[in-house]
C-alpha positions, 0 to 999 in steps of 0.5 A: 314478566319479572321486573317488567314495568308498563309506562303510561303509554303502555310500553315496556320500560327499560330495566335498570342496568346492572353494575358491571365491572368492565375491563377493556383490555381483556380478550379482545383479540381472542374474542374477535377470533372466537367462532361463537362471537361471529355466530352471535353477530349473525344471530343478532343481525337476523333478530334470533334473540333466543339464540343470541341470548344463549351465545351471549351468556356463553361468551360472557362466561368465557370473557368476563369483564370484556368491554366489547361484550358489555356494550353488546349486552346492553344493546341486546338486553334493550332489544330483547326486552323490547321484543318480550314487551311487544309480545306481552302487550299483544297478548294483554291489549288485544282487546284494545281499540283497533286504531290504538293497536294499529298505532302502537303496532306502527310505532313498534314496527318503526322502533323495530326497524330502527333497532334493526338498522342500529344493529346492522350498523353496529354489526358492520362497524364491529365486523369492519374493526375485526377485519381491520384488526386481523389485517393489521395483525397479519401485516405485523406478523409478515413484517416481523417474519420478513425481517428474520428471513432477510437477516438469515439470507444476508448471513447466507442461511437460505435453508432456515430462511425457507422454513420461516417463509413457509409460515409467512405463506400460511398467513398471506401467500399473495403478499408482495413481500412474501413473493419477493422473499420467496424468489430471493430465497430460491436464488440463494438456495441455488447459490448455496448449492454451488457453495456446497459443491465448491466445498466438496471439490476443495475437500477432494483436492480439485482446487481449479474446479472449486475456484470456478464455482466460487468465482461464479458465486462471487460474480452475483453474490460477492458477500455470500458467506466466506466466498471471498476468503475461499477464493483467496485461499484457493487461488493461493493453493493453485499458485503455490502448486504452480510455483512449486512445480516451476521451482522444482523444474528450475532446480532440476535444470540448474537455473538457481535464480529461477528456483530461488524466485519461485520458492521464495514466492511459495513461502510468501504465499504459504510461510508455514509450508512444511515441505522438506523438499522445498527448504532443502532445494531452496537452501542448495539454490542459495548456495549454488547461486552465491557461488555462481555470482561470485565466480562471474566477471560480470558481477555487479554491486547489486549482485554482491548485495543479493549474494549477501542476502542469500548467504544470510537466509541460507545460514538461517535455514540450516537447522542448528543440529549435528546432522546438518553441521557439515552442510552449515560449515561448507556453506559458510566457508565457501560463501564467506570466502567468495563474498570476502573476495568480491566485497574487497574487489568491488570496494577497490573498483568503486574507489578506482572508478573515474565517475565515483561519487560520495555515495559510491565511496560510502558503498565501497567503505561498507563493502570493505568492512563486510569483507573484514568482518567475514575474515576478522583475523586478516591483517591485510583486510584490516589495513584495506579498511583503514586506507579506504576510510582514510580515502573517504575522509580525504575525499569528503574534505576535498569536496568541501574545499577543506584543502588543509585537511584533505592534503593531510589525509591524502599525504598519509594515504599517499605514504601508505600506497602511492598508487591507491585507488588506481592513482586517484589519490595522486590526482586528488592530492595534486588538485588539493595542492593546486586549490590551496595554492590558488587560494594563497595566491588570491590573498597575496601569500605568494610564497605559500602559493609557490610551495603548494604549486611546487608540490603539485608539480612534483606529483604531476611528474610522479603520477606516470599519467604523462598529463601535459596539461597538469604540468603546463598549468602548474608551471605557468602558475609557478611563473606567476607566483615567482613573478609576484615575488620579484624573482623574474628569472625563475618566473620567466624560466617556468613560463619558458619551460611550459610553452617549449614542452608543448611545442608551442610553435607548431600547436599555435601556428594559426596564431602568428602573433601569439607565436612571435610573442612567445619566441621573443620572450624566450630570446629575451630570457636567453640574453638575460633580460629576465624581467622583460621576458617575464612581462612578455610571457605574462602578456602572451599567456593570456591566450594560452588556450591557443595551445590546447585541443578540445573535446566534449563530454556529457558530465554526470551530476555529482561527478568529481572534476578532478577525476574528469580532468584525469580521465581526459588528460586535463586539469580542474583549473583548465576546465573551469577557466575554459568553460568560465565556471566558478570554483567547484569540485563536483558537477552540480548538474548533468551537463555538456562540458568542453575539456581543454587538453594538451595531447 
């Protein structure tokens, strides 16, 4: 045997190892998958050394530098050389002593058994590593492909997911993840079929049927593809169809408001609608509804505002072309003239309302301005704008108790139109004079107070309201003012005039002391005892409300006391005194008031 050496015990010495360049990273995965490698391990286990030698040489050529083959080669060469040396020893030493042969044979047999055990251990270890590596590789492939399947399912692509799932089944069909993904994929394939059916029905114009399928998908898979968007779009088309049909029916039946409401909802859902009938019928509905509202005696402020909105929308809808010039002109003429009248009428109604507020007056001013804007060449409307703006300023000053400014503005307006705002200007002016007169009186300016009371008295007589309470209250205040000026004759005269005008004896019959004092004061006046008459009148009139009747009202917040007084034939001073209220011009909060009045 070439290069074999025999040691002193007669055993074959292991040959020196040849230097081999080892690269541990070359071909491990390919090696373990190679059938020749698996066959090598089997031949090695069965100690078929020649077959092992052939297979090992082939594998060394295919996978040069592989660390695993290099290690296996070292072990194999040892076993192979040992096998060869054993054969040679048997041939060369057959003549030796039987005991030596037996002993050497025993030793050789032990070594063989040991070598086989080592080989088996190596095989088991290598086989286990190979199986483990294959399992890890398969798991990695399953995980990687599973992520792709999940991503495709999440994006609504079950067909592509199914293709990748087939690859996973080839690797490990019993893997729990493969089984679970297969179930999920099949479910989504069924959902996808519903989706395709819904799309087909949408394309065929069968929106109701399509919506039913889409809602079925949405109930189990809310995020499937664009189902949510399709549900919204399909719903819109169905609603548009229903609203369009309802609008067309309302238009045919002359229910203009219903036609407008339905068509406007259609445009809200489908602002880009190019339906020519829709726009034509909506335009005519606007026009008809404006005329309908403006001709009604029950038109409210909200109706006026709505009519204005419809007017502007209608004008905007008419194409700016000669084809529609007649329609545009007719609409503008009819609608604007009706709106003009309604604006002005509503404005005057608001300032004539006894329950008017500052907000209502502001609305009235805006309406009158709109009327004037619709007919800018009307001097009458411009005059009304001037008057209502002056009224607004005067009312604001009155509410703020700026008596001087209020009186100036109201006098200007009164000179322009004494009956303006259905007589409310007269009422405000009366109360403004009374307010300033009381203010002068409280600071000792009795002559100035007298002048304002006299102005108020004149207004009370001129109003035509026959409001005895106003006349009574201002004449009593004049009596007090003349008394402070030491003009007791005029003072007693005003007191006497006031009580006799209201038939004090009959009205206060339940209070005999009061009646007697008033009668005695009158007798003193007739005898020329003016001062004594004044003093007795002054004392008795502390109980002047014995002469009054009483009514209760529910006063609204922000209502003006002056208009409450006029509506109930009373005066602001009488209401405040009777209810023990502090000086005010507006109701601060909704409340029940007792109103004293002289019928």
